[in-house]
PQR file of N, CA, C, O and H, with PARSE charges and radii, in Angstrom:
ATOM      1  N   MET A   1       0.839  -1.170   0.000 -0.4000 1.5000
ATOM      2  CA  MET A   1       0.000   0.000   0.000 -0.0000 2.0000
ATOM      3  C   MET A   1       0.886   1.236   0.000  0.5500 1.7000
ATOM      4  O   MET A   1       1.899   1.279   0.698 -0.5500 1.4000
ATOM      5  N   ASN A   2       0.508   2.235  -0.778 -0.4000 1.5000
ATOM      6  CA  ASN A   2       1.256   3.481  -0.869 -0.0000 2.0000
ATOM      7  C   ASN A   2       0.889   4.409   0.289  0.5500 1.7000
ATOM      8  O   ASN A   2      -0.225   4.335   0.807 -0.5500 1.4000
ATOM      9  H   ASN A   2      -0.314   2.200  -1.345  0.4000 1.0000
ATOM     10  N   PRO A   3       1.816   5.285   0.703 -0.5600 1.5000
ATOM     11  CA  PRO A   3       1.490   6.242   1.766  0.2800 2.0000
ATOM     12  C   PRO A   3       0.426   7.234   1.279  0.5500 1.7000
ATOM     13  O   PRO A   3       0.337   7.532   0.088 -0.5500 1.4000
ATOM     14  N   PHE A   4      -0.374   7.735   2.220 -0.4000 1.5000
ATOM     15  CA  PHE A   4      -1.420   8.689   1.876 -0.0000 2.0000
ATOM     16  C   PHE A   4      -1.674   9.611   3.055  0.5500 1.7000
ATOM     17  O   PHE A   4      -1.361   9.279   4.199 -0.5500 1.4000
ATOM     18  H   PHE A   4      -0.302   7.493   3.187  0.4000 1.0000
ATOM     19  N   ALA A   5      -2.245  10.773   2.764 -0.4000 1.5000
ATOM     20  CA  ALA A   5      -2.652  11.720   3.802 -0.0000 2.0000
ATOM     21  C   ALA A   5      -4.103  11.415   4.177  0.5500 1.7000
ATOM     22  O   ALA A   5      -4.854  10.858   3.377 -0.5500 1.4000
ATOM     23  H   ALA A   5      -2.499  11.043   1.835  0.4000 1.0000
ATOM     24  N   TYR A   6      -4.485  11.780   5.390 -0.4000 1.5000
ATOM     25  CA  TYR A   6      -5.842  11.551   5.880 -0.0000 2.0000
ATOM     26  C   TYR A   6      -6.408  12.868   6.383  0.5500 1.7000
ATOM     27  O   TYR A   6      -5.778  13.560   7.183 -0.5500 1.4000
ATOM     28  H   TYR A   6      -3.874  12.232   6.040  0.4000 1.0000
ATOM     29  N   THR A   7      -7.607  13.211   5.909 -0.4000 1.5000
ATOM     30  CA  THR A   7      -8.271  14.433   6.335 -0.0000 2.0000
ATOM     31  C   THR A   7      -9.696  14.103   6.748  0.5500 1.7000
ATOM     32  O   THR A   7     -10.415  13.431   6.008 -0.5500 1.4000
ATOM     33  H   THR A   7      -8.119  12.649   5.259  0.4000 1.0000
ATOM     34  N   ARG A   8     -10.110  14.565   7.909 -0.4000 1.5000
ATOM     35  CA  ARG A   8     -11.499  14.388   8.352 -0.0000 2.0000
ATOM     36  C   ARG A   8     -12.227  15.714   8.154  0.5500 1.7000
ATOM     37  O   ARG A   8     -11.762  16.759   8.609 -0.5500 1.4000
ATOM     38  H   ARG A   8      -9.527  15.111   8.510  0.4000 1.0000
ATOM     39  N   THR A   9     -13.358  15.665   7.481 -0.4000 1.5000
ATOM     40  CA  THR A   9     -14.142  16.867   7.238 -0.0000 2.0000
ATOM     41  C   THR A   9     -15.473  16.775   7.981  0.5500 1.7000
ATOM     42  O   THR A   9     -15.943  15.684   8.304 -0.5500 1.4000
ATOM     43  H   THR A   9     -13.735  14.816   7.112  0.4000 1.0000
ATOM     44  N   VAL A  10     -16.078  17.947   8.248 -0.4000 1.5000
ATOM     45  CA  VAL A  10     -17.349  17.967   8.972 -0.0000 2.0000
ATOM     46  C   VAL A  10     -18.472  18.635   8.177  0.5500 1.7000
ATOM     47  O   VAL A  10     -19.630  18.608   8.596 -0.5500 1.4000
ATOM     48  H   VAL A  10     -15.697  18.833   7.985  0.4000 1.0000
ATOM     49  N   THR A  11     -18.134  19.233   7.033 -0.4000 1.5000
ATOM     50  CA  THR A  11     -19.166  19.832   6.182 -0.0000 2.0000
ATOM     51  C   THR A  11     -18.973  19.341   4.753  0.5500 1.7000
ATOM     52  O   THR A  11     -17.866  18.984   4.349 -0.5500 1.4000
ATOM     53  H   THR A  11     -17.193  19.255   6.693  0.4000 1.0000
ATOM     54  N   ALA A  12     -20.052  19.328   4.004 -0.4000 1.5000
ATOM     55  CA  ALA A  12     -19.980  18.919   2.601 -0.0000 2.0000
ATOM     56  C   ALA A  12     -19.093  19.873   1.811  0.5500 1.7000
ATOM     57  O   ALA A  12     -18.303  19.436   0.974 -0.5500 1.4000
ATOM     58  H   ALA A  12     -20.952  19.618   4.332  0.4000 1.0000
ATOM     59  N   ASP A  13     -19.217  21.176   2.071 -0.4000 1.5000
ATOM     60  CA  ASP A  13     -18.383  22.152   1.355 -0.0000 2.0000
ATOM     61  C   ASP A  13     -16.904  21.911   1.606  0.5500 1.7000
ATOM     62  O   ASP A  13     -16.095  21.983   0.681 -0.5500 1.4000
ATOM     63  H   ASP A  13     -19.859  21.531   2.751  0.4000 1.0000
ATOM     64  N   GLN A  14     -16.549  21.625   2.850 -0.4000 1.5000
ATOM     65  CA  GLN A  14     -15.144  21.358   3.189 -0.0000 2.0000
ATOM     66  C   GLN A  14     -14.655  20.098   2.469  0.5500 1.7000
ATOM     67  O   GLN A  14     -13.540  20.079   1.947 -0.5500 1.4000
ATOM     68  H   GLN A  14     -17.206  21.567   3.601  0.4000 1.0000
ATOM     69  N   ALA A  15     -15.471  19.057   2.439 -0.4000 1.5000
ATOM     70  CA  ALA A  15     -15.084  17.810   1.767 -0.0000 2.0000
ATOM     71  C   ALA A  15     -14.894  18.032   0.270  0.5500 1.7000
ATOM     72  O   ALA A  15     -13.910  17.572  -0.310 -0.5500 1.4000
ATOM     73  H   ALA A  15     -16.377  19.073   2.863  0.4000 1.0000
ATOM     74  N   ILE A  16     -15.827  18.731  -0.349 -0.4000 1.5000
ATOM     75  CA  ILE A  16     -15.743  18.994  -1.791 -0.0000 2.0000
ATOM     76  C   ILE A  16     -14.522  19.838  -2.107  0.5500 1.7000
ATOM     77  O   ILE A  16     -13.801  19.556  -3.064 -0.5500 1.4000
ATOM     78  H   ILE A  16     -16.626  19.105   0.121  0.4000 1.0000
ATOM     79  N   HIS A  17     -14.285  20.872  -1.309 -0.4000 1.5000
ATOM     80  CA  HIS A  17     -13.115  21.731  -1.530 -0.0000 2.0000
ATOM     81  C   HIS A  17     -11.818  20.933  -1.411  0.5500 1.7000
ATOM     82  O   HIS A  17     -10.903  21.105  -2.216 -0.5500 1.4000
ATOM     83  H   HIS A  17     -14.870  21.100  -0.531  0.4000 1.0000
ATOM     84  N   THR A  18     -11.742  20.071  -0.416 -0.4000 1.5000
ATOM     85  CA  THR A  18     -10.528  19.285  -0.204 -0.0000 2.0000
ATOM     86  C   THR A  18     -10.261  18.351  -1.377  0.5500 1.7000
ATOM     87  O   THR A  18      -9.122  18.240  -1.831 -0.5500 1.4000
ATOM     88  H   THR A  18     -12.486  19.931   0.238  0.4000 1.0000
ATOM     89  N   VAL A  19     -11.289  17.684  -1.870 -0.4000 1.5000
ATOM     90  CA  VAL A  19     -11.103  16.741  -2.981 -0.0000 2.0000
ATOM     91  C   VAL A  19     -10.813  17.471  -4.293  0.5500 1.7000
ATOM     92  O   VAL A  19      -9.991  17.007  -5.083 -0.5500 1.4000
ATOM     93  H   VAL A  19     -12.214  17.774  -1.502  0.4000 1.0000
ATOM     94  N   THR A  20     -11.466  18.594  -4.533 -0.4000 1.5000
ATOM     95  CA  THR A  20     -11.205  19.317  -5.785 -0.0000 2.0000
ATOM     96  C   THR A  20      -9.844  20.002  -5.778  0.5500 1.7000
ATOM     97  O   THR A  20      -9.261  20.225  -6.840 -0.5500 1.4000
ATOM     98  H   THR A  20     -12.133  18.971  -3.890  0.4000 1.0000
ATOM     99  N   ALA A  21      -9.327  20.341  -4.593 -0.4000 1.5000
ATOM    100  CA  ALA A  21      -8.017  20.983  -4.502 -0.0000 2.0000
ATOM    101  C   ALA A  21      -6.877  19.985  -4.676  0.5500 1.7000
ATOM    102  O   ALA A  21      -5.763  20.376  -5.026 -0.5500 1.4000
ATOM    103  H   ALA A  21      -9.800  20.160  -3.730  0.4000 1.0000
ATOM    104  N   GLU A  22      -7.139  18.713  -4.439 -0.4000 1.5000
ATOM    105  CA  GLU A  22      -6.110  17.668  -4.543 -0.0000 2.0000
ATOM    106  C   GLU A  22      -6.567  16.616  -5.550  0.5500 1.7000
ATOM    107  O   GLU A  22      -7.424  15.790  -5.238 -0.5500 1.4000
ATOM    108  H   GLU A  22      -8.044  18.396  -4.154  0.4000 1.0000
ATOM    109  N   PRO A  23      -5.997  16.642  -6.760 -0.5600 1.5000
ATOM    110  CA  PRO A  23      -6.430  15.690  -7.796  0.2800 2.0000
ATOM    111  C   PRO A  23      -6.294  14.221  -7.391  0.5500 1.7000
ATOM    112  O   PRO A  23      -7.010  13.373  -7.924 -0.5500 1.4000
ATOM    113  N   GLY A  24      -5.403  13.908  -6.472 -0.4000 1.5000
ATOM    114  CA  GLY A  24      -5.202  12.531  -6.054 -0.0000 2.0000
ATOM    115  C   GLY A  24      -6.009  12.139  -4.829  0.5500 1.7000
ATOM    116  O   GLY A  24      -5.729  11.110  -4.215 -0.5500 1.4000
ATOM    117  H   GLY A  24      -4.822  14.597  -6.039  0.4000 1.0000
ATOM    118  N   ALA A  25      -7.019  12.948  -4.455 -0.4000 1.5000
ATOM    119  CA  ALA A  25      -7.815  12.680  -3.256 -0.0000 2.0000
ATOM    120  C   ALA A  25      -9.042  11.844  -3.588  0.5500 1.7000
ATOM    121  O   ALA A  25      -9.528  11.844  -4.719 -0.5500 1.4000
ATOM    122  H   ALA A  25      -7.246  13.785  -4.954  0.4000 1.0000
ATOM    123  N   ALA A  26      -9.538  11.124  -2.567 -0.4000 1.5000
ATOM    124  CA  ALA A  26     -10.741  10.309  -2.717 -0.0000 2.0000
ATOM    125  C   ALA A  26     -11.563  10.401  -1.440  0.5500 1.7000
ATOM    126  O   ALA A  26     -11.017  10.470  -0.339 -0.5500 1.4000
ATOM    127  H   ALA A  26      -9.143  11.124  -1.648  0.4000 1.0000
ATOM    128  N   PHE A  27     -12.891  10.402  -1.603 -0.4000 1.5000
ATOM    129  CA  PHE A  27     -13.779  10.388  -0.449 -0.0000 2.0000
ATOM    130  C   PHE A  27     -13.693   9.025   0.231  0.5500 1.7000
ATOM    131  O   PHE A  27     -13.512   7.998  -0.424 -0.5500 1.4000
ATOM    132  H   PHE A  27     -13.334  10.346  -2.498  0.4000 1.0000
ATOM    133  N   PHE A  28     -13.827   9.034   1.551 -0.4000 1.5000
ATOM    134  CA  PHE A  28     -13.782   7.802   2.327 -0.0000 2.0000
ATOM    135  C   PHE A  28     -14.908   7.829   3.341  0.5500 1.7000
ATOM    136  O   PHE A  28     -15.080   8.812   4.062 -0.5500 1.4000
ATOM    137  H   PHE A  28     -13.975   9.868   2.083  0.4000 1.0000
ATOM    138  N   ALA A  29     -15.685   6.737   3.398 -0.4000 1.5000
ATOM    139  CA  ALA A  29     -16.763   6.611   4.389 -0.0000 2.0000
ATOM    140  C   ALA A  29     -16.857   5.156   4.808  0.5500 1.7000
ATOM    141  O   ALA A  29     -16.336   4.275   4.125 -0.5500 1.4000
ATOM    142  H   ALA A  29     -15.546   5.939   2.812  0.4000 1.0000
ATOM    143  N   GLY A  30     -17.514   4.903   5.920 -0.4000 1.5000
ATOM    144  CA  GLY A  30     -17.658   3.534   6.399 -0.0000 2.0000
ATOM    145  C   GLY A  30     -18.361   2.653   5.384  0.5500 1.7000
ATOM    146  O   GLY A  30     -19.190   3.123   4.605 -0.5500 1.4000
ATOM    147  H   GLY A  30     -17.937   5.619   6.475  0.4000 1.0000
ATOM    148  N   GLY A  31     -18.023   1.373   5.398 -0.4000 1.5000
ATOM    149  CA  GLY A  31     -18.656   0.428   4.491 -0.0000 2.0000
ATOM    150  C   GLY A  31     -18.053   0.401   3.101  0.5500 1.7000
ATOM    151  O   GLY A  31     -18.545  -0.317   2.231 -0.5500 1.4000
ATOM    152  H   GLY A  31     -17.350   0.992   6.031  0.4000 1.0000
ATOM    153  N   THR A  32     -17.016   1.157   2.879 -0.4000 1.5000
ATOM    154  CA  THR A  32     -16.395   1.205   1.553 -0.0000 2.0000
ATOM    155  C   THR A  32     -15.305   0.146   1.427  0.5500 1.7000
ATOM    156  O   THR A  32     -14.715  -0.264   2.428 -0.5500 1.4000
ATOM    157  H   THR A  32     -16.617   1.741   3.586  0.4000 1.0000
ATOM    158  N   THR A  33     -15.043  -0.283   0.236 -0.4000 1.5000
ATOM    159  CA  THR A  33     -13.961  -1.240  -0.013 -0.0000 2.0000
ATOM    160  C   THR A  33     -12.695  -0.528  -0.461  0.5500 1.7000
ATOM    161  O   THR A  33     -11.752  -1.158  -0.940 -0.5500 1.4000
ATOM    162  H   THR A  33     -15.522   0.050  -0.576  0.4000 1.0000
ATOM    163  N   LEU A  34     -12.681   0.780  -0.303 -0.4000 1.5000
ATOM    164  CA  LEU A  34     -11.543   1.565  -0.767 -0.0000 2.0000
ATOM    165  C   LEU A  34     -10.227   1.071  -0.165  0.5500 1.7000
ATOM    166  O   LEU A  34      -9.233   0.953  -0.882 -0.5500 1.4000
ATOM    167  H   LEU A  34     -13.447   1.292   0.086  0.4000 1.0000
ATOM    168  N   LEU A  35     -10.203   0.783   1.132 -0.4000 1.5000
ATOM    169  CA  LEU A  35      -8.951   0.322   1.749 -0.0000 2.0000
ATOM    170  C   LEU A  35      -8.502  -1.014   1.165  0.5500 1.7000
ATOM    171  O   LEU A  35      -7.308  -1.231   0.960 -0.5500 1.4000
ATOM    172  H   LEU A  35     -11.010   0.879   1.714  0.4000 1.0000
ATOM    173  N   ASP A  36      -9.451  -1.910   0.897 -0.4000 1.5000
ATOM    174  CA  ASP A  36      -9.090  -3.181   0.253 -0.0000 2.0000
ATOM    175  C   ASP A  36      -8.504  -2.941  -1.128  0.5500 1.7000
ATOM    176  O   ASP A  36      -7.519  -3.577  -1.502 -0.5500 1.4000
ATOM    177  H   ASP A  36     -10.421  -1.734   1.064  0.4000 1.0000
ATOM    178  N   LEU A  37      -9.094  -2.036  -1.884 -0.4000 1.5000
ATOM    179  CA  LEU A  37      -8.572  -1.719  -3.219 -0.0000 2.0000
ATOM    180  C   LEU A  37      -7.197  -1.070  -3.137  0.5500 1.7000
ATOM    181  O   LEU A  37      -6.360  -1.268  -4.018 -0.5500 1.4000
ATOM    182  H   LEU A  37      -9.894  -1.519  -1.580  0.4000 1.0000
ATOM    183  N   MET A  38      -6.965  -0.299  -2.088 -0.4000 1.5000
ATOM    184  CA  MET A  38      -5.649   0.316  -1.903 -0.0000 2.0000
ATOM    185  C   MET A  38      -4.600  -0.741  -1.575  0.5500 1.7000
ATOM    186  O   MET A  38      -3.465  -0.651  -2.043 -0.5500 1.4000
ATOM    187  H   MET A  38      -7.645  -0.138  -1.373  0.4000 1.0000
ATOM    188  N   LYS A  39      -4.967  -1.745  -0.772 -0.4000 1.5000
ATOM    189  CA  LYS A  39      -4.028  -2.815  -0.432 -0.0000 2.0000
ATOM    190  C   LYS A  39      -3.620  -3.619  -1.665  0.5500 1.7000
ATOM    191  O   LYS A  39      -2.507  -4.140  -1.740 -0.5500 1.4000
ATOM    192  H   LYS A  39      -5.889  -1.818  -0.392  0.4000 1.0000
ATOM    193  N   LEU A  40      -4.528  -3.711  -2.621 -0.4000 1.5000
ATOM    194  CA  LEU A  40      -4.251  -4.441  -3.863 -0.0000 2.0000
ATOM    195  C   LEU A  40      -3.646  -3.553  -4.948  0.5500 1.7000
ATOM    196  O   LEU A  40      -3.411  -4.010  -6.066 -0.5500 1.4000
ATOM    197  H   LEU A  40      -5.432  -3.288  -2.560  0.4000 1.0000
ATOM    198  N   ASP A  41      -3.395  -2.287  -4.620 -0.4000 1.5000
ATOM    199  CA  ASP A  41      -2.877  -1.291  -5.569 -0.0000 2.0000
ATOM    200  C   ASP A  41      -3.794  -1.073  -6.764  0.5500 1.7000
ATOM    201  O   ASP A  41      -3.336  -0.673  -7.834 -0.5500 1.4000
ATOM    202  H   ASP A  41      -3.586  -1.916  -3.711  0.4000 1.0000
ATOM    203  N   VAL A  42      -5.088  -1.334  -6.588 -0.4000 1.5000
ATOM    204  CA  VAL A  42      -6.068  -1.039  -7.630 -0.0000 2.0000
ATOM    205  C   VAL A  42      -6.363   0.458  -7.627  0.5500 1.7000
ATOM    206  O   VAL A  42      -6.510   1.075  -8.681 -0.5500 1.4000
ATOM    207  H   VAL A  42      -5.460  -1.659  -5.718  0.4000 1.0000
ATOM    208  N   MET A  43      -6.448   1.029  -6.430 -0.4000 1.5000
ATOM    209  CA  MET A  43      -6.607   2.475  -6.272 -0.0000 2.0000
ATOM    210  C   MET A  43      -5.460   2.973  -5.411  0.5500 1.7000
ATOM    211  O   MET A  43      -5.083   2.331  -4.431 -0.5500 1.4000
ATOM    212  H   MET A  43      -6.329   0.527  -5.574  0.4000 1.0000
ATOM    213  N   THR A  44      -4.909   4.118  -5.781 -0.4000 1.5000
ATOM    214  CA  THR A  44      -3.770   4.673  -5.043 -0.0000 2.0000
ATOM    215  C   THR A  44      -3.967   6.164  -4.767  0.5500 1.7000
ATOM    216  O   THR A  44      -3.183   6.984  -5.246 -0.5500 1.4000
ATOM    217  H   THR A  44      -5.216   4.640  -6.577  0.4000 1.0000
ATOM    218  N   PRO A  45      -5.000   6.529  -4.004 -0.5600 1.5000
ATOM    219  CA  PRO A  45      -5.202   7.948  -3.707  0.2800 2.0000
ATOM    220  C   PRO A  45      -4.058   8.488  -2.851  0.5500 1.7000
ATOM    221  O   PRO A  45      -3.482   7.776  -2.029 -0.5500 1.4000
ATOM    222  N   GLU A  46      -3.753   9.747  -3.065 -0.4000 1.5000
ATOM    223  CA  GLU A  46      -2.717  10.405  -2.277 -0.0000 2.0000
ATOM    224  C   GLU A  46      -3.276  10.952  -0.972  0.5500 1.7000
ATOM    225  O   GLU A  46      -2.532  11.208  -0.026 -0.5500 1.4000
ATOM    226  H   GLU A  46      -4.221  10.325  -3.733  0.4000 1.0000
ATOM    227  N   GLU A  47      -4.609  11.132  -0.929 -0.4000 1.5000
ATOM    228  CA  GLU A  47      -5.256  11.655   0.265 -0.0000 2.0000
ATOM    229  C   GLU A  47      -6.644  11.029   0.398  0.5500 1.7000
ATOM    230  O   GLU A  47      -7.387  10.930  -0.579 -0.5500 1.4000
ATOM    231  H   GLU A  47      -5.213  10.924  -1.698  0.4000 1.0000
ATOM    232  N   LEU A  48      -6.985  10.609   1.619 -0.4000 1.5000
ATOM    233  CA  LEU A  48      -8.326  10.122   1.900 -0.0000 2.0000
ATOM    234  C   LEU A  48      -9.064  11.214   2.654  0.5500 1.7000
ATOM    235  O   LEU A  48      -8.562  11.739   3.648 -0.5500 1.4000
ATOM    236  H   LEU A  48      -6.382  10.690   2.413  0.4000 1.0000
ATOM    237  N   VAL A  49     -10.247  11.552   2.184 -0.4000 1.5000
ATOM    238  CA  VAL A  49     -11.065  12.587   2.805 -0.0000 2.0000
ATOM    239  C   VAL A  49     -12.247  11.889   3.475  0.5500 1.7000
ATOM    240  O   VAL A  49     -13.179  11.443   2.806 -0.5500 1.4000
ATOM    241  H   VAL A  49     -10.654  11.125   1.377  0.4000 1.0000
ATOM    242  N   ASP A  50     -12.195  11.802   4.796 -0.4000 1.5000
ATOM    243  CA  ASP A  50     -13.212  11.112   5.588 -0.0000 2.0000
ATOM    244  C   ASP A  50     -14.464  11.977   5.692  0.5500 1.7000
ATOM    245  O   ASP A  50     -14.409  13.091   6.214 -0.5500 1.4000
ATOM    246  H   ASP A  50     -11.438  12.165   5.340  0.4000 1.0000
ATOM    247  N   ILE A  51     -15.596  11.467   5.194 -0.4000 1.5000
ATOM    248  CA  ILE A  51     -16.847  12.217   5.238 -0.0000 2.0000
ATOM    249  C   ILE A  51     -17.839  11.641   6.251  0.5500 1.7000
ATOM    250  O   ILE A  51     -19.016  12.001   6.228 -0.5500 1.4000
ATOM    251  H   ILE A  51     -15.641  10.562   4.769  0.4000 1.0000
ATOM    252  N   ASN A  52     -17.388  10.763   7.129 -0.4000 1.5000
ATOM    253  CA  ASN A  52     -18.278  10.149   8.115 -0.0000 2.0000
ATOM    254  C   ASN A  52     -18.931  11.154   9.059  0.5500 1.7000
ATOM    255  O   ASN A  52     -20.025  10.897   9.562 -0.5500 1.4000
ATOM    256  H   ASN A  52     -16.432  10.470   7.148  0.4000 1.0000
ATOM    257  N   SER A  53     -18.287  12.288   9.311 -0.4000 1.5000
ATOM    258  CA  SER A  53     -18.847  13.309  10.202 -0.0000 2.0000
ATOM    259  C   SER A  53     -19.716  14.327   9.473  0.5500 1.7000
ATOM    260  O   SER A  53     -20.326  15.187  10.109 -0.5500 1.4000
ATOM    261  H   SER A  53     -17.399  12.496   8.903  0.4000 1.0000
ATOM    262  N   VAL A  54     -19.778  14.239   8.162 -0.4000 1.5000
ATOM    263  CA  VAL A  54     -20.609  15.148   7.367 -0.0000 2.0000
ATOM    264  C   VAL A  54     -22.061  14.661   7.458  0.5500 1.7000
ATOM    265  O   VAL A  54     -22.313  13.467   7.293 -0.5500 1.4000
ATOM    266  H   VAL A  54     -19.283  13.540   7.646  0.4000 1.0000
ATOM    267  N   PRO A  55     -23.010  15.553   7.714 -0.5600 1.5000
ATOM    268  CA  PRO A  55     -24.409  15.124   7.854  0.2800 2.0000
ATOM    269  C   PRO A  55     -25.029  14.745   6.509  0.5500 1.7000
ATOM    270  O   PRO A  55     -25.735  15.541   5.890 -0.5500 1.4000
ATOM    271  N   LEU A  56     -24.753  13.520   6.070 -0.4000 1.5000
ATOM    272  CA  LEU A  56     -25.253  13.039   4.783 -0.0000 2.0000
ATOM    273  C   LEU A  56     -26.065  11.755   4.919  0.5500 1.7000
ATOM    274  O   LEU A  56     -26.181  10.992   3.960 -0.5500 1.4000
ATOM    275  H   LEU A  56     -24.180  12.874   6.573  0.4000 1.0000
ATOM    276  N   ALA A  57     -26.626  11.510   6.099 -0.4000 1.5000
ATOM    277  CA  ALA A  57     -27.326  10.249   6.327 -0.0000 2.0000
ATOM    278  C   ALA A  57     -28.851  10.382   6.230  0.5500 1.7000
ATOM    279  O   ALA A  57     -29.575   9.440   6.554 -0.5500 1.4000
ATOM    280  H   ALA A  57     -26.532  12.130   6.879  0.4000 1.0000
ATOM    281  N   ASP A  58     -29.333  11.530   5.793 -0.4000 1.5000
ATOM    282  CA  ASP A  58     -30.771  11.732   5.773 -0.0000 2.0000
ATOM    283  C   ASP A  58     -31.403  11.376   4.421  0.5500 1.7000
ATOM    284  O   ASP A  58     -30.727  11.297   3.395 -0.5500 1.4000
ATOM    285  H   ASP A  58     -28.745  12.295   5.530  0.4000 1.0000
ATOM    286  N   VAL A  59     -32.701  11.167   4.461 -0.4000 1.5000
ATOM    287  CA  VAL A  59     -33.503  10.943   3.265 -0.0000 2.0000
ATOM    288  C   VAL A  59     -34.567  12.030   3.275  0.5500 1.7000
ATOM    289  O   VAL A  59     -35.306  12.170   4.249 -0.5500 1.4000
ATOM    290  H   VAL A  59     -33.249  11.231   5.294  0.4000 1.0000
ATOM    291  N   ARG A  60     -34.647  12.802   2.195 -0.4000 1.5000
ATOM    292  CA  ARG A  60     -35.588  13.925   2.143 -0.0000 2.0000
ATOM    293  C   ARG A  60     -36.528  13.786   0.960  0.5500 1.7000
ATOM    294  O   ARG A  60     -36.131  13.347  -0.119 -0.5500 1.4000
ATOM    295  H   ARG A  60     -34.046  12.689   1.403  0.4000 1.0000
ATOM    296  N   LEU A  61     -37.780  14.167   1.178 -0.4000 1.5000
ATOM    297  CA  LEU A  61     -38.769  14.204   0.115 -0.0000 2.0000
ATOM    298  C   LEU A  61     -39.156  15.653  -0.087  0.5500 1.7000
ATOM    299  O   LEU A  61     -39.587  16.316   0.857 -0.5500 1.4000
ATOM    300  H   LEU A  61     -38.102  14.524   2.055  0.4000 1.0000
ATOM    301  N   HIS A  62     -39.009  16.156  -1.301 -0.4000 1.5000
ATOM    302  CA  HIS A  62     -39.356  17.533  -1.631 -0.0000 2.0000
ATOM    303  C   HIS A  62     -40.115  17.521  -2.942  0.5500 1.7000
ATOM    304  O   HIS A  62     -39.548  17.220  -3.992 -0.5500 1.4000
ATOM    305  H   HIS A  62     -38.659  15.618  -2.068  0.4000 1.0000
ATOM    306  N   ASN A  63     -41.393  17.846  -2.884 -0.4000 1.5000
ATOM    307  CA  ASN A  63     -42.282  17.758  -4.046 -0.0000 2.0000
ATOM    308  C   ASN A  63     -42.245  16.336  -4.601  0.5500 1.7000
ATOM    309  O   ASN A  63     -42.646  15.399  -3.911 -0.5500 1.4000
ATOM    310  H   ASN A  63     -41.854  18.091  -2.031  0.4000 1.0000
ATOM    311  N   ASP A  64     -41.781  16.164  -5.813 -0.4000 1.5000
ATOM    312  CA  ASP A  64     -41.711  14.837  -6.426 -0.0000 2.0000
ATOM    313  C   ASP A  64     -40.296  14.276  -6.442  0.5500 1.7000
ATOM    314  O   ASP A  64     -40.000  13.355  -7.202 -0.5500 1.4000
ATOM    315  H   ASP A  64     -41.455  16.926  -6.374  0.4000 1.0000
ATOM    316  N   THR A  65     -39.421  14.828  -5.605 -0.4000 1.5000
ATOM    317  CA  THR A  65     -38.023  14.424  -5.614 -0.0000 2.0000
ATOM    318  C   THR A  65     -37.637  13.808  -4.278  0.5500 1.7000
ATOM    319  O   THR A  65     -37.965  14.346  -3.220 -0.5500 1.4000
ATOM    320  H   THR A  65     -39.662  15.577  -4.988  0.4000 1.0000
ATOM    321  N   VAL A  66     -36.947  12.689  -4.329 -0.4000 1.5000
ATOM    322  CA  VAL A  66     -36.400  12.055  -3.134 -0.0000 2.0000
ATOM    323  C   VAL A  66     -34.897  12.229  -3.180  0.5500 1.7000
ATOM    324  O   VAL A  66     -34.260  11.882  -4.175 -0.5500 1.4000
ATOM    325  H   VAL A  66     -36.681  12.252  -5.188  0.4000 1.0000
ATOM    326  N   ARG A  67     -34.322  12.763  -2.111 -0.4000 1.5000
ATOM    327  CA  ARG A  67     -32.875  12.905  -2.001 -0.0000 2.0000
ATOM    328  C   ARG A  67     -32.382  11.957  -0.928  0.5500 1.7000
ATOM    329  O   ARG A  67     -32.832  12.008   0.217 -0.5500 1.4000
ATOM    330  H   ARG A  67     -34.839  13.044  -1.302  0.4000 1.0000
ATOM    331  N   ILE A  68     -31.458  11.095  -1.302 -0.4000 1.5000
ATOM    332  CA  ILE A  68     -30.893  10.117  -0.377 -0.0000 2.0000
ATOM    333  C   ILE A  68     -29.436  10.493  -0.145  0.5500 1.7000
ATOM    334  O   ILE A  68     -28.633  10.518  -1.077 -0.5500 1.4000
ATOM    335  H   ILE A  68     -31.093  11.054  -2.232  0.4000 1.0000
ATOM    336  N   GLY A  69     -29.105  10.785   1.113 -0.4000 1.5000
ATOM    337  CA  GLY A  69     -27.744  11.173   1.458 -0.0000 2.0000
ATOM    338  C   GLY A  69     -26.754  10.045   1.206  0.5500 1.7000
ATOM    339  O   GLY A  69     -27.106   8.866   1.254 -0.5500 1.4000
ATOM    340  H   GLY A  69     -29.757  10.765   1.871  0.4000 1.0000
ATOM    341  N   ALA A  70     -25.530  10.421   0.940 -0.4000 1.5000
ATOM    342  CA  ALA A  70     -24.474   9.442   0.611 -0.0000 2.0000
ATOM    343  C   ALA A  70     -24.211   8.464   1.743  0.5500 1.7000
ATOM    344  O   ALA A  70     -23.704   7.371   1.492 -0.5500 1.4000
ATOM    345  H   ALA A  70     -25.244  11.379   0.900  0.4000 1.0000
ATOM    346  N   LEU A  71     -24.534   8.816   2.972 -0.4000 1.5000
ATOM    347  CA  LEU A  71     -24.268   7.941   4.113 -0.0000 2.0000
ATOM    348  C   LEU A  71     -25.543   7.306   4.670  0.5500 1.7000
ATOM    349  O   LEU A  71     -25.527   6.709   5.746 -0.5500 1.4000
ATOM    350  H   LEU A  71     -24.945   9.705   3.176  0.4000 1.0000
ATOM    351  N   ALA A  72     -26.639   7.437   3.934 -0.4000 1.5000
ATOM    352  CA  ALA A  72     -27.909   6.832   4.394 -0.0000 2.0000
ATOM    353  C   ALA A  72     -27.776   5.317   4.397  0.5500 1.7000
ATOM    354  O   ALA A  72     -27.219   4.730   3.470 -0.5500 1.4000
ATOM    355  H   ALA A  72     -26.652   7.922   3.059  0.4000 1.0000
ATOM    356  N   GLY A  73     -28.285   4.702   5.429 -0.4000 1.5000
ATOM    357  CA  GLY A  73     -28.164   3.252   5.549 -0.0000 2.0000
ATOM    358  C   GLY A  73     -29.432   2.614   5.442  0.5500 1.7000
ATOM    359  O   GLY A  73     -29.516   1.388   5.521 -0.5500 1.4000
ATOM    360  H   GLY A  73     -28.737   5.179   6.182  0.4000 1.0000
TER
END
């Protein structure tokens, strides 16, 4: 596995800014196989951006649209 930086974010804007500022960054959340892929050198991000603390676990209904957060279980 290659070395990488780790960043924990608490807002969606912070997470998006961090990933767009670093071309080699990838989002990381629980339940992902990203670490397994990194061990196999299938993916080699230079930075992992942890979004587990970002409030993305909700499901919202607005008019005829359903929005499912990235961390909804």
